[in-house]
C-alpha positions, 0 to 999 in steps of 0.5 A: 861488815867484816869480810870472811876472806877464808870462806869467800875464797873457798866459795870461789876456788873450793876447799883445800883438805889434807890428811896428816899421817900423825894420828892425833892431828888426823883425828882432829881434822877428820869425822864420819857422817851418814854421807861419808867421811869429811875433812876440815878445809885448811883455809876456812876450817869447815868440813868438806865431804869426800877424800882429802886432796893430799896426805902425808906428814903435817910438815909437808902439808901445803901452806894455804893462805888464810885470815890476815895473810889472805887479806894481804894477798887480795890487796897485793893482787889489787896493786898488781892489777893497777901496776899492770894497767899502768904498765900497758898504758905507758907502753902505748904512750911509748909507741905513740912517742916513737911513731911521732918521732918518725913522722914529726913533720906530718903530725905537726901539719895535721895538728895545725890543720885541725887547730885552725878548724877548731879555733873558731868553735872554741872561741865561740865558747870563750876558750882561747886555744892559742893560750891553752896549756895542752896545746902549748905542751903539744907545740913544745913537743914539736920542737924536740929532736928526733933523738930526744923523742927516741930516748923518751920512748926508750925510758918509757918502755923501761919504766913500763917493764918495771911496772909489769915485772912488779905486777907479776911479782905482786900477783904471786906474792913474791917478796922480791917484788914487794921490795921492788915495788916499795923502792921503785914507787918511793923513788918516783914520789918526789917527781909526783909531788913536783908535778903537783906544784906545776899543776894540780889535778884530782888524778895526780892527787889520787895517784900520789895518795895511792902510791904513798899508801902502797909504800907504807902498807907493803913495807909495814904489812910485809915487814920489809927492811927489818920493820916489825921484826923483819923476815923472821917475824913475817914467816912466823906470822904466815905459819901461825895462820896455818890451820894445821899448826893451830890444831897441833897447838890445840891438841898439845894443850888438851 
C-alpha cells in the first residue's frame, strides 16, 4: 500500500496555507464556499477552511516539504533517532569504563567473587565459565592500565559526540550533517567488517547492513559529492516539489 506522506503529515501537524500576492496564482489557491473562504494546503493540496497562515509574494512563501522530499525527511529522522540512541548508549559505556578505571581492583575482586558463586551453577548446565569468551574479555580488561582505560573512555565520548551531532543535524535535515553521517559511517565500516571476522552475531550483521544502506541512501538521495547532479539538482528537486511552483507552471500553460 502506497503511503500518502503529505496527508499523513497534515493529519498530524495540520495544514499550511499561504495567500500569494499574484492575482492569477492567488485565484488558483483560493475558493469561496457556503462555510467561508478556503485555501489550498501547500503540503497536501487539499482545501482548508479559514484564513491563510501567511501572505505575500510567491517567492517568499515557505518551502513546505512534500512528496518524495517529505518521505526522505521521515527516513532522515529515523536515522537521527538511531544515532541519538547509539550516542547515549556509548556515553553510558564511556562512564562505565571511567568508573571502572578508578576502582579496577575492587571490581576485579567483586567479579571473581560472583564468578566463584556462579561457576557451579553454569557447570550444572555443561557451560564452562572459565573458557567463556565473555569472561575472558572481562578478565583481559582487568589487565589494562589506568591510563589506557581513561583513553578508551575519552575516545568513546568523542565517538558519542559525533553520533549526537549527526542526530541533531539529520533531524533538521542539515546538509552538513548528511555529509558528516556518510563520511563518519563509511569510516567505521572496515572496523565493523573486521569484527565480523572475529565473531559473527545477528546484531553485528544487522548494524553493518543498516550502516551500508544509510551511506548509500543518503549519498544518492541527497546527491552528495556531486552524485546525480550534485547540490544544484538537489535544490531543483526540492523546489519542483513546491505546490506554488506546480500551480505557477500550470497557470502558465493555461
